[in-house]
C-alpha positions in Angstrom: 106.3 -39.0 -47.3 102.6 -37.3 -46.9 99.4 -38.4 -47.9 99.0 -35.9 -49.8 102.3 -36.8 -51.6 101.2 -40.4 -51.7 98.0 -40.3 -53.3 99.2 -37.9 -55.9 102.3 -39.7 -57.1 101.6 -43.6 -56.8 98.0 -44.4 -58.1 96.5 -48.1 -58.2 98.8 -49.2 -60.7 102.0 -48.0 -59.5 101.7 -49.5 -55.7 100.2 -52.7 -57.4 103.8 -52.9 -59.6 105.8 -51.9 -56.4 103.6 -54.6 -53.9 104.7 -57.3 -57.0 108.3 -56.2 -56.3 108.4 -56.2 -52.3 106.5 -57.0 -49.3 104.9 -53.9 -48.7 101.7 -52.9 -46.8 100.7 -50.1 -48.8 97.7 -48.8 -46.5 100.8 -48.0 -44.0 102.5 -44.6 -44.1 105.2 -43.7 -41.8 105.2 -40.0 -41.5 107.5 -40.1 -38.3 110.2 -42.5 -37.9 110.4 -42.4 -34.2 106.6 -42.1 -32.9 106.2 -44.5 -29.7 104.1 -46.6 -31.9 104.8 -50.7 -31.4 103.6 -51.7 -34.7 104.9 -49.1 -36.6 108.3 -50.0 -34.6 108.0 -54.0 -35.6 107.3 -52.9 -39.3 110.5 -50.4 -39.2 112.6 -52.9 -37.3 111.8 -55.1 -40.5 112.5 -52.5 -43.1 114.9 -53.1 -46.2 114.0 -50.5 -48.4 112.5 -47.1 -47.7 110.2 -45.8 -50.5 110.2 -41.5 -49.9 108.6 -39.0 -50.7 108.3 -35.2 -50.3 107.5 -34.9 -46.5 109.4 -37.4 -45.5 111.2 -36.8 -42.1 114.7 -36.6 -41.3 116.5 -40.0 -41.8 119.1 -39.7 -38.9 120.8 -42.0 -36.1 117.6 -42.1 -34.2 115.5 -43.0 -37.2 118.0 -45.4 -38.4 118.4 -46.9 -34.8 114.9 -48.3 -35.4 115.8 -49.7 -38.9 118.7 -51.9 -38.3 117.7 -53.7 -41.4 117.5 -50.6 -43.7 120.2 -51.2 -46.8 118.2 -48.8 -49.2 116.1 -45.6 -50.1 114.7 -44.5 -53.1 112.6 -41.4 -53.2 110.3 -40.3 -55.5 111.5 -36.7 -56.2 114.3 -34.6 -56.6 116.6 -33.7 -54.1 117.4 -36.0 -51.1 118.9 -33.3 -48.7 115.8 -32.5 -46.9 115.7 -36.2 -45.5 119.2 -38.1 -45.8 122.0 -37.2 -43.5 125.1 -37.8 -42.6 124.3 -41.0 -40.4 122.8 -42.8 -43.7 125.9 -42.3 -45.8 127.6 -43.6 -42.6 126.0 -47.1 -42.3 126.5 -47.5 -46.2 122.9 -47.2 -47.2 122.4 -46.8 -51.2 120.0 -43.8 -52.3 118.4 -43.1 -55.6 116.4 -39.9 -56.5 113.8 -40.0 -59.3 115.4 -35.9 -60.2 115.8 -37.5 -63.9 112.1 -37.9 -64.2 111.6 -34.6 -62.2 113.8 -32.7 -64.8 111.8 -33.6 -67.7 109.0 -31.0 -67.4 111.2 -28.6 -66.1 113.2 -28.3 -69.0 110.1 -28.5 -71.6 108.6 -25.5 -69.4 112.3 -23.9 -69.7 112.2 -24.6 -73.4 109.1 -23.1 -73.9 109.7 -20.0 -71.9 112.5 -19.5 -73.9 111.3 -19.5 -77.4 108.3 -17.2 -76.0 110.8 -14.8 -74.3 112.8 -14.7 -77.7 109.3 -14.1 -79.7 107.9 -11.9 -77.4 105.0 -13.5 -76.2 104.4 -11.8 -73.2 104.7 -8.2 -74.8 102.5 -8.9 -77.8 99.6 -10.2 -75.8 99.7 -7.4 -73.7 99.7 -5.0 -76.4 97.0 -6.7 -78.2 94.8 -6.8 -74.9 95.5 -2.8 -74.7 94.6 -1.5 -77.8 91.8 -4.1 -79.0 93.0 -3.7 -82.6 95.5 -4.9 -85.1 99.1 -4.5 -83.9 101.9 -3.1 -86.0 104.2 -6.0 -85.3 106.8 -4.7 -87.6 106.9 -1.5 -86.0 106.1 -2.9 -82.6 108.5 -5.8 -82.8 111.0 -5.3 -85.0 113.7 -7.8 -83.8 111.8 -10.1 -82.2 112.3 -13.9 -83.2 114.2 -16.9 -82.0 116.7 -17.3 -85.0 120.5 -16.8 -84.2 119.5 -15.9 -80.7 122.0 -16.6 -77.9 120.3 -18.7 -74.7 122.9 -18.4 -71.7 122.4 -21.6 -69.3 123.7 -20.9 -66.0 124.5 -25.0 -64.5 125.0 -28.1 -66.4 122.4 -29.7 -64.2 120.2 -32.6 -65.1 117.8 -30.0 -66.3 119.9 -27.9 -67.9 121.4 -30.8 -70.0 117.9 -31.3 -71.0 117.6 -28.3 -72.1 120.3 -28.5 -74.5 119.3 -31.2 -76.2 115.8 -30.0 -76.5 117.1 -26.7 -77.8 118.8 -28.6 -80.6 116.3 -28.6 -83.3 116.3 -24.6 -83.4 118.8 -21.7 -84.7 119.8 -20.8 -80.9 123.6 -20.6 -79.5 123.5 -21.9 -76.2 126.7 -20.6 -74.0 126.7 -22.5 -70.6 128.3 -21.7 -67.6 129.1 -24.5 -65.0 132.4 -25.0 -63.0 132.2 -28.6 -62.8 132.0 -28.8 -66.7 134.7 -30.1 -68.2 135.5 -29.2 -71.9 135.1 -32.8 -73.0 131.6 -33.0 -71.9 131.1 -29.0 -73.2 131.8 -30.6 -76.9 129.7 -33.7 -76.2 127.0 -31.4 -75.9 127.7 -28.9 -78.2 127.8 -25.8 -76.0 130.2 -22.9 -75.6 131.8 -22.4 -72.1 131.4 -19.2 -70.8 132.7 -17.0 -67.6 129.2 -16.1 -65.6 129.5 -12.2 -66.1 130.7 -13.3 -70.0 127.6 -15.5 -70.1 125.2 -13.0 -68.9 126.4 -9.8 -71.5 125.9 -12.0 -74.0 122.9 -13.3 -73.9 119.1 -12.7 -75.0 117.7 -15.3 -72.5 119.5 -16.5 -69.4 118.2 -19.4 -67.5 118.9 -20.2 -63.8 120.0 -24.2 -63.4 122.3 -23.9 -60.6 121.5 -25.2 -57.0 120.9 -23.4 -53.7 124.0 -23.1 -52.1 126.1 -20.2 -50.4 128.2 -19.9 -53.3 125.4 -19.1 -55.2 123.1 -17.5 -52.8 122.0 -14.2 -55.2 124.6 -14.9 -57.7 122.2 -12.7 -59.8 122.9 -9.3 -57.9 122.4 -5.5 -59.1 125.7 -5.3 -60.4 125.2 -8.5 -62.7 121.5 -7.9 -63.4 122.9 -4.5 -64.6 125.2 -6.2 -67.5 122.2 -8.1 -69.1 121.5 -6.7 -72.1 118.3 -4.1 -73.0 115.7 -6.1 -73.6 117.1 -9.4 -72.1 114.9 -12.4 -70.4 115.8 -14.0 -67.0 114.1 -17.4 -66.6 114.0 -18.8 -62.9 113.1 -22.4 -62.5 115.9 -22.9 -60.0 115.4 -21.5 -56.7 114.8 -18.0 -55.4 117.3 -17.5 -53.4 120.0 -17.1 -56.8 118.1 -14.1 -57.4 118.1 -10.8 -55.6 114.5 -10.0 -55.8 114.4 -6.2 -54.7 117.0 -5.7 -56.9 115.1 -8.0 -60.8 112.0 -5.4 -59.4 113.7 -3.0 -59.5 115.4 -3.5 -63.5 112.0 -5.0 -64.4 109.7 -2.3 -63.6 112.1 0.2 -65.8 110.9 -2.2 -68.6 114.6 -2.9 -69.9 114.3 -6.1 -68.6 112.1 -9.2 -68.6 111.5 -12.4 -66.1 110.1 -15.5 -66.1 110.1 -16.5 -62.6 108.6 -20.0 -61.3 110.5 -19.6 -58.2 111.0 -16.6 -56.1 112.6 -15.6 -52.5 110.6 -15.3 -50.5 108.6 -18.5 -52.5 105.4 -16.7 -52.2 105.5 -13.1 -53.0 103.9 -10.4 -50.8 100.7 -9.3 -52.3 101.8 -6.1 -53.0 104.6 -6.9 -54.9 105.0 -5.2 -58.5 106.2 -8.7 -59.8 102.4 -9.9 -59.9 101.3 -7.0 -62.4 103.9 -5.7 -64.6 103.4 -7.0 -68.3 107.3 -7.8 -69.0 106.6 -10.3 -65.8 105.5 -13.9 -65.7 104.9 -15.2 -62.4 103.8 -19.3 -62.0 103.5 -20.8 -58.9 106.2 -23.6 -58.7 104.5 -25.3 -61.7 107.6 -26.0 -64.2 108.2 -29.9 -61.8 106.2 -32.6 -61.8 102.4 -31.8 -61.7 99.0 -33.7 -62.6 99.6 -36.7 -64.7 103.5 -35.8 -64.7 103.4 -37.4 -61.3 102.8 -41.0 -62.6 106.4 -40.4 -64.2 107.8 -40.3 -60.8 106.0 -43.3 -59.3 107.5 -45.6 -62.6 110.9 -44.5 -61.9 110.6 -45.0 -58.3 109.2 -48.5 -59.6 111.6 -48.8 -61.9 114.8 -48.7 -59.4 113.2 -50.9 -56.8 113.3 -53.9 -59.8 116.8 -53.4 -59.9 117.5 -53.5 -56.8 115.4 -56.2 -56.6 117.5 -58.2 -59.3 120.6 -57.1 -57.6 121.4 -54.4 -59.5 122.8 -51.2 -59.2 120.8 -48.3 -58.9 120.4 -46.5 -62.5 119.9 -42.9 -60.6 122.1 -43.3 -57.4 122.8 -40.3 -55.6 126.8 -39.8 -55.1 127.4 -37.9 -51.7 130.2 -36.4 -52.6 128.5 -35.0 -55.5 125.4 -33.5 -53.1 128.0 -30.8 -52.3 127.3 -29.2 -55.0 124.1 -30.2 -56.4 120.5 -29.9 -55.9 
């Protein structure tokens, strides 16, 4: 992983815990598996488990050739698609991820965004800021609130399912679209399954939790955005590629739709993008995921998995290579 990642996620306590579970040199940080470094080469030759994080280089055949004893990779972040290759699966390397831990703050952000969206918090704050006097709420916001609102979730991912759990105390109806969600799973979650277009047309808030795949690219294009009811809100904490930015910009500029965007395409919008200044758009810089103190949850999850491996147990959050075809 990168030094920045190590310093942010693994504090002294977490490293000390890992050091009790494995023989490790906590001062050595690998940022290049094939660098011509004889000391690094000797260490890699003895490595049984890799603890990886953001900034990890690809573990391809060249990298694996230097790690003949490698049996497992414990990833201290979410997706492993950036560094785990087919060569790892062919070798039979076990892979674990902290995606479940990273899903928690994203779900919390999403629920906060849903509740604020239905309450029209952005609109109310803007009206108050502009008028600098009492706002006639009954006149200005006659139909706001979360009571009996419909929330549509696109994707029953770890994050999507956690959002469902967190929404249970509220009087909202939850629709879910996910081609891999069975009827039994939907019943257990207590949600209503819906086709994507039906979900979009029925929801007061639509929140995206689908993976970045060729099939999901710009799934929210001009045609699908036009199906959203007037005043509805689109929340994107997934990937910017799921939304046609130009089409969304046109919709929100009219004031017809609202948006809460933690991911956009491009990832950093042009400085002159209207999305920065529109009162019905909340842009955040990719902060829904683990940041600050939340990063230590990732370190704890990593140590937990390493502890299970040391005891000869199966990883609790083992990555299924077949599931990677339709997941993040």
